[in-house]
N, CA, C and O of each residue as an XYZ file, in Angstrom:
520
protein
N       2.461     -1.271     50.741
C       1.293     -0.690     50.555
C       1.584      0.852     51.127
O       2.237      1.045     52.153
N       1.095      1.763     50.440
C       1.146      3.171     50.768
C       0.312      3.480     51.869
O      -0.719      2.845     52.090
N       0.710      4.438     52.586
C      -0.161      4.911     53.638
C      -1.198      5.968     52.982
O      -2.119      6.399     53.677
N      -1.053      6.349     51.745
C      -1.946      7.175     51.084
C      -2.544      6.342     50.011
O      -1.927      6.179     48.958
N      -3.738      5.791     50.218
C      -4.329      4.855     49.204
C      -5.829      4.855     49.233
O      -6.420      4.795     50.311
N      -6.497      4.924     48.038
C      -7.868      4.851     47.925
C      -8.269      3.642     47.008
O      -7.575      3.382     46.025
N      -9.290      2.960     47.291
C      -9.819      1.947     46.411
C     -11.061      2.449     45.747
O     -11.951      2.984     46.408
N     -11.143      2.279     44.401
C     -12.191      2.882     43.598
C     -12.972      1.677     42.998
O     -12.384      0.746     42.446
N     -14.354      1.740     43.134
C     -15.214      0.710     42.490
C     -16.213      1.634     41.597
O     -16.682      2.697     42.003
N     -16.452      1.095     40.383
C     -17.213      1.747     39.450
C     -18.408      0.922     38.955
O     -18.162     -0.218     38.561
N     -19.677      1.365     38.929
C     -20.757      0.562     38.446
C     -21.531      1.486     37.434
O     -22.332      2.334     37.828
N     -21.256      1.280     36.165
C     -21.870      1.991     35.000
C     -23.278      1.378     34.528
O     -23.516      0.171     34.480
N     -24.080      2.300     34.222
C     -25.381      1.865     33.804
C     -25.877      2.630     32.545
O     -25.749      3.853     32.506
N     -26.433      1.955     31.527
C     -27.011      2.707     30.438
C     -28.490      3.205     30.821
O     -29.276      2.427     31.361
N     -28.800      4.386     30.552
C     -30.187      5.005     30.978
C     -30.851      5.235     29.584
O     -30.739      6.254     28.904
N     -31.611      4.034     29.257
C     -32.367      4.047     27.896
C     -33.433      5.012     27.915
O     -33.699      5.638     26.889
N     -34.138      5.210     29.103
C     -35.298      6.225     29.063
C     -34.831      7.666     28.810
O     -35.631      8.529     28.450
N     -33.508      7.918     29.005
C     -32.931      9.359     28.789
C     -32.371      9.419     27.529
O     -32.160     10.539     27.064
N     -32.059      8.337     26.814
C     -31.362      8.381     25.645
C     -32.276      8.547     24.379
O     -33.488      8.342     24.441
N     -31.652      8.919     23.261
C     -32.328      9.125     21.971
C     -31.351      8.505     20.921
O     -30.635      9.262     20.265
N     -31.298      7.166     20.744
C     -30.347      6.575     19.836
C     -30.570      7.050     18.393
O     -29.615      7.096     17.617
N     -31.835      7.413     18.008
C     -31.968      7.874     16.593
C     -31.465      9.297     16.392
O     -31.461      9.809     15.273
N     -31.031      9.950     17.510
C     -30.449     11.306     17.377
C     -29.110     11.268     17.732
O     -28.482     12.326     17.762
N     -28.458      9.992     18.064
C     -27.136      9.830     18.372
C     -26.821     10.382     19.900
O     -25.788     10.991     20.178
N     -27.874     10.075     20.848
C     -27.606     10.393     22.108
C     -27.777      9.252     23.000
O     -28.831      8.619     23.060
N     -26.627      8.964     23.766
C     -26.752      7.763     24.762
C     -26.237      8.368     26.037
O     -25.194      9.007     26.174
N     -27.136      8.063     26.951
C     -26.830      8.653     28.441
C     -26.570      7.451     29.344
O     -27.272      6.440     29.322
N     -25.513      7.626     30.140
C     -25.032      6.697     31.146
C     -24.941      7.378     32.453
O     -24.726      8.584     32.573
N     -25.130      6.475     33.513
C     -24.901      6.889     34.876
C     -23.735      6.117     35.277
O     -23.456      5.103     34.636
N     -22.990      6.498     36.311
C     -21.960      5.775     36.907
C     -21.904      5.959     38.320
O     -21.820      7.105     38.762
N     -21.943      4.885     39.153
C     -21.778      5.130     40.550
C     -20.338      4.870     40.948
O     -19.761      3.884     40.489
N     -19.740      5.689     41.761
C     -18.346      5.582     42.099
C     -18.288      5.312     43.660
O     -18.852      6.107     44.412
N     -17.650      4.263     44.141
C     -17.432      4.087     45.510
C     -16.040      4.205     45.793
O     -15.229      3.468     45.232
N     -15.696      5.077     46.624
C     -14.219      5.409     47.086
C     -14.017      4.984     48.531
O     -14.730      5.440     49.425
N     -13.042      4.107     48.757
C     -12.751      3.745     50.091
C     -11.263      4.160     50.491
O     -10.325      3.896     49.739
N     -11.097      4.777     51.629
C      -9.737      5.052     52.038
C      -9.077      3.903     52.681
O      -9.286      3.625     53.861
N      -8.217      3.177     51.859
C      -7.598      1.943     52.328
C      -6.192      2.254     52.835
O      -5.424      1.339     53.133
N      -5.869      3.470     52.928
C      -4.550      3.892     53.567
C      -4.640      4.170     55.066
O      -5.667      3.936     55.703
N      -3.630      4.630     55.557
C      -3.537      4.912     56.919
C      -3.692      6.418     57.503
O      -3.635      6.663     58.708
N      -3.890      7.360     56.531
C      -4.040      8.710     56.905
C      -5.257      9.326     56.379
O      -5.450      9.187     55.171
N      -6.134     10.000     57.084
C      -7.119     10.896     56.440
C      -6.828     11.594     55.195
O      -5.746     12.178     55.157
N      -7.551     11.647     54.207
C      -7.187     12.431     52.995
C      -8.566     12.988     52.391
O      -9.636     12.406     52.570
N      -8.438     14.092     51.708
C      -9.628     14.741     51.180
C      -9.473     14.725     49.616
O      -8.428     15.075     49.069
N     -10.583     14.296     48.937
C     -10.680     14.395     47.526
C     -10.862     15.822     47.155
O     -11.890     16.385     47.530
N      -9.867     16.547     46.372
C      -9.942     17.844     46.042
C     -10.584     18.081     44.601
O     -11.429     18.961     44.442
N     -10.199     17.353     43.672
C     -10.659     17.502     42.256
C     -10.519     16.223     41.493
O      -9.810     15.283     41.853
N     -11.301     16.264     40.339
C     -11.207     15.066     39.573
C     -11.008     15.530     37.967
O     -11.332     16.622     37.501
N     -10.477     14.567     37.352
C     -10.252     14.584     35.862
C     -10.759     13.321     35.186
O     -10.402     12.202     35.554
N     -11.657     13.552     34.123
C     -12.242     12.346     33.490
C     -11.847     12.489     32.004
O     -11.754     13.630     31.552
N     -11.624     11.502     31.264
C     -11.477     11.394     29.776
C     -12.573     10.500     29.360
O     -12.514      9.310     29.668
N     -13.667     11.013     28.619
C     -14.597     10.296     28.182
C     -14.583     10.100     26.643
O     -14.617     11.058     25.871
N     -14.535      8.899     26.266
C     -14.260      8.552     24.866
C     -15.405      7.789     24.242
O     -15.940      6.850     24.832
N     -15.783      8.211     23.014
C     -16.827      7.563     22.430
C     -16.229      6.600     21.268
O     -15.028      6.662     21.004
N     -17.015      5.789     20.640
C     -16.392      4.728     19.673
C     -16.012      5.422     18.465
O     -15.437      4.711     17.641
N     -16.202      6.727     18.128
C     -15.768      7.306     16.938
C     -14.371      8.135     17.293
O     -13.922      8.983     16.522
N     -13.787      7.813     18.455
C     -12.473      8.386     18.726
C     -12.552      9.779     19.218
O     -11.513     10.431     19.318
N     -13.842     10.354     19.573
C     -13.860     11.653     20.181
C     -13.764     11.576     21.681
O     -14.438     10.796     22.355
N     -12.837     12.480     22.191
C     -12.519     12.394     23.700
C     -12.852     13.787     24.272
O     -12.394     14.830     23.805
N     -13.670     13.714     25.298
C     -14.099     14.921     26.085
C     -13.279     14.836     27.367
O     -13.225     13.780     27.997
N     -12.626     15.961     27.768
C     -11.845     15.924     28.964
C     -12.711     16.771     30.025
O     -13.144     17.884     29.729
N     -12.919     16.224     31.177
C     -13.740     16.836     32.103
C     -12.891     17.067     33.423
O     -12.402     16.098     34.004
N     -12.733     18.271     33.856
C     -11.971     18.742     35.066
C     -12.867     19.519     35.916
O     -13.752     20.239     35.454
N     -12.609     19.353     37.293
C     -13.432     20.208     38.092
C     -13.113     19.987     39.629
O     -12.388     19.044     39.947
N     -13.547     20.685     40.421
C     -13.232     20.626     41.879
C     -14.245     19.632     42.478
O     -15.438     19.714     42.186
N     -13.785     18.726     43.285
C     -14.646     17.726     43.986
C     -15.438     16.970     43.063
O     -15.204     17.018     41.856
N     -16.450     16.208     43.595
C     -17.315     15.455     42.922
C     -18.636     15.641     43.403
O     -18.812     15.585     44.620
N     -19.651     15.867     42.597
C     -21.131     16.201     42.901
C     -21.123     17.385     43.850
O     -21.926     17.405     44.783
N     -20.259     18.373     43.663
C     -20.208     19.582     44.529
C     -19.738     19.316     45.935
O     -20.054     20.037     46.882
N     -18.980     18.266     46.031
C     -18.380     17.970     47.435
C     -16.998     17.627     47.350
O     -16.493     17.233     46.299
N     -16.311     17.774     48.514
C     -14.913     17.434     48.534
C     -14.721     16.704     49.805
O     -14.206     17.218     50.798
N     -15.178     15.418     49.735
C     -15.150     14.536     50.854
C     -13.849     14.350     51.572
O     -12.832     14.229     50.888
N     -13.767     14.312     52.988
C     -12.620     14.039     53.679
C     -12.972     12.548     54.161
O     -14.000     12.261     54.774
N     -12.001     11.673     53.805
C     -12.283     10.256     54.160
C     -11.117      9.734     55.160
O      -9.925      9.795     54.860
N     -11.568      9.252     56.290
C     -10.679      8.792     57.292
C     -10.397      7.297     56.823
O     -11.182      6.692     56.093
N      -9.254      6.774     57.287
C      -8.909      5.344     57.060
C     -10.211      4.460     57.252
O     -10.880      4.517     58.283
N     -10.518      3.642     56.186
C     -11.551      2.694     56.267
C     -12.991      3.345     55.824
O     -13.974      2.651     55.562
N     -12.974      4.655     55.783
C     -14.310      5.346     55.510
C     -14.552      5.161     53.953
O     -13.649      4.961     53.140
N     -15.852      5.255     53.668
C     -16.312      5.062     52.255
C     -17.205      6.231     51.843
O     -18.036      6.697     52.622
N     -17.007      6.731     50.517
C     -17.761      7.828     50.007
C     -18.378      7.353     48.710
O     -17.606      6.895     47.868
N     -19.617      7.401     48.456
C     -20.280      6.903     47.195
C     -21.007      8.121     46.574
O     -21.570      8.969     47.266
N     -20.955      8.149     45.202
C     -21.761      9.162     44.552
C     -22.198      8.485     43.210
O     -21.741      7.403     42.842
N     -23.118      9.211     42.511
C     -23.572      8.835     41.294
C     -23.607     10.033     40.345
O     -24.166     11.067     40.711
N     -23.057      9.943     39.196
C     -22.981     11.047     38.246
C     -23.305     10.447     36.799
O     -23.751      9.307     36.666
N     -23.072     11.210     35.842
C     -23.540     10.709     34.424
C     -22.760     11.429     33.394
O     -22.129     12.462     33.616
N     -22.843     10.798     32.203
C     -22.199     11.333     31.006
C     -23.059     11.011     29.829
O     -23.943     10.157     29.898
N     -22.796     11.705     28.734
C     -23.529     11.453     27.439
C     -22.433     11.065     26.325
O     -21.321     11.592     26.282
N     -22.863     10.125     25.472
C     -22.010      9.820     24.375
C     -22.898      9.896     22.964
O     -24.124      9.824     22.877
N     -22.074     10.038     22.041
C     -22.716     10.141     20.696
C     -22.831      8.673     20.017
O     -23.434      8.483     18.961
N     -22.198      7.697     20.733
C     -22.160      6.361     20.100
C     -22.688      5.472     21.322
O     -22.718      5.899     22.476
N     -23.104      4.181     20.941
C     -23.782      3.393     21.989
C     -22.763      2.740     22.867
O     -23.198      2.166     23.865
N     -21.319      2.737     22.625
C     -20.328      2.350     23.489
C     -19.243      3.421     23.605
O     -19.125      4.311     22.763
N     -18.520      3.314     24.590
C     -17.433      4.256     24.860
C     -16.662      3.808     26.175
O     -17.006      2.804     26.799
N     -15.652      4.575     26.540
C     -15.084      4.330     27.773
C     -14.692      5.610     28.556
O     -14.635      6.714     28.016
N     -14.445      5.400     29.780
C     -14.005      6.541     30.670
C     -12.859      6.068     31.509
O     -12.731      4.905     31.894
N     -12.009      7.082     31.772
C     -10.878      6.865     32.797
C     -10.490      8.212     33.295
O     -10.838      9.221     32.683
N      -9.771      8.266     34.401
C      -9.488      9.501     34.957
C      -8.788      9.256     36.302
O      -8.348      8.152     36.621
N      -8.718     10.281     37.019
C      -8.127     10.301     38.409
C      -8.712     11.346     39.364
O      -9.414     12.265     38.942
N      -8.419     11.194     40.618
C      -8.817     12.049     41.756
C      -7.595     12.589     42.255
O      -6.605     11.884     42.456
N      -7.635     13.888     42.473
C      -6.406     14.558     43.156
C      -6.801     14.875     44.583
O      -7.739     15.609     44.891
N      -5.892     14.172     45.527
C      -6.185     14.249     47.004
C      -5.148     14.820     47.848
O      -3.969     14.829     47.494
N      -5.547     15.291     48.940
C      -4.490     15.869     49.930
C      -4.750     15.094     51.244
O      -5.870     15.005     51.747
N      -3.726     14.588     51.716
C      -3.721     13.957     52.994
C      -3.741     14.919     54.185
O      -3.313     16.061     54.020
N      -4.188     14.548     55.313
C      -4.104     15.426     56.437
C      -2.799     15.962     56.849
O      -2.665     17.025     57.455
N      -1.754     15.106     56.460
C      -0.510     15.445     56.854
C       0.136     16.426     55.661
O       1.312     16.786     55.711
N      -0.686     16.780     54.683
C      -0.136     17.643     53.668
C       0.343     17.019     52.331
O       0.518     17.663     51.296
N       0.523     15.769     52.473
C       0.996     14.877     51.223
C      -0.153     14.977     50.140
O      -1.326     14.793     50.465
N       0.196     15.256     48.925
C      -0.669     15.322     47.799
C      -0.347     13.951     46.909
O       0.772     13.471     46.734
N      -1.416     13.519     46.470
C      -1.371     12.331     45.621
C      -2.591     12.080     44.661
O      -3.700     12.573     44.865
N      -2.297     11.303     43.643
C      -3.470     11.094     42.736
C      -3.959      9.751     42.791
O      -3.131      8.863     42.995
N      -5.249      9.430     42.634
C      -5.788      8.126     42.619
C      -6.315      7.866     41.175
O      -7.295      8.471     40.741
N      -5.677      7.012     40.503
C      -6.046      6.654     39.090
C      -7.358      5.884     39.070
O      -7.607      5.059     39.949
N      -8.208      6.150     38.061
C      -9.399      5.376     37.935
C      -9.138      4.722     36.532
O      -9.330      5.371     35.503
N      -8.728      3.516     36.513
C      -8.475      2.802     35.287
C      -9.845      2.788     34.245
O     -10.994      3.037     34.612
N      -9.498      2.499     33.113
C     -10.603      2.638     32.112
C     -11.690      1.682     32.384
O     -11.439      0.529     32.734
N     -13.044      2.180     32.214
C     -14.162      1.315     32.333
C     -14.942      1.462     31.159
O     -14.779      2.483     30.491
N     -15.880      0.487     30.747
C     -16.640      0.556     29.492
C     -18.103      1.016     29.776
O     -18.791      0.568     30.693
N     -18.488      1.955     28.891
C     -20.012      2.421     28.898
C     -20.598      1.590     27.651
O     -20.085      1.701     26.538
N     -21.626      0.808     27.879
C     -22.146      0.121     26.778
C     -23.529     -0.060     26.768
O     -24.056     -0.839     27.562
N     -24.241      0.648     25.861
C     -25.695      0.529     25.708
C     -26.199     -0.777     25.013
O     -27.377     -1.134     25.045
N     -25.275     -1.406     24.429
C     -25.673     -2.740     23.645
C     -25.782     -3.890     24.572
O     -26.520     -4.835     24.293
N     -25.029     -3.855     25.748
C     -25.087     -4.987     26.685
C     -26.070     -4.579     27.845
O     -25.997     -3.442     28.313
N     -26.959     -5.459     28.302
C     -27.861     -5.180     29.273
C     -27.171     -5.365     30.627
O     -27.709     -4.919     31.640
N     -26.045     -5.982     30.679
C     -25.463     -6.290     31.984
C     -24.425     -5.026     32.302
O     -23.562     -4.594     31.538
N     -24.690     -4.635     33.406
C     -23.734     -3.567     33.930
C     -23.213     -4.046     35.315
O     -23.873     -3.912     36.345
N     -22.090     -4.563     35.268
C     -21.477     -4.955     36.582
C     -20.663     -4.050     37.308
O     -20.228     -3.046     36.745
N     -20.394     -4.307     38.561
C     -19.396     -3.373     39.280
C     -17.976     -3.851     39.090
O     -17.701     -5.049     39.142
N     -17.067     -2.905     38.868
C     -15.702     -3.240     38.768
C     -15.003     -2.634     39.947
O     -15.340     -1.533     40.381
N     -14.086     -3.302     40.442
C     -13.228     -2.815     41.518
C     -11.950     -2.340     40.892
O     -11.278     -3.148     40.251
N     -11.572     -1.136     41.022
C     -10.405     -0.516     40.338
C      -9.439      0.039     41.372
O      -9.831      0.652     42.365
N      -8.190     -0.193     41.107
C      -7.227      0.407     42.176
C      -6.353      1.555     41.548
O      -5.529      2.152     42.241
């Protein structure tokens, strides 16, 4: 196990009240829970997302921090935030990564494996991603 390690959990939800399917607009929220499972405090500096709809359209989103913050997580500490995205199709996927810098200066990426955004399924479960 690396001394630089985060666990990521994702809980996506379809927001029917903000969507307009007749106009090709499907809105989703997703709650991300990040836990520092390593041995060294580390700060989340930036994120990169690839948002894919069912038509093969991909939007790449890059930016500093998450929801305007760059949280510093000590070992065992948890940070949770909720954000959102829009699709032109009722289903799609997201995947990406967080760029982090440990307190000792080590730089590392935390991969967020692909998760599904699905307006057709009423069940939105939480997935633990490593």
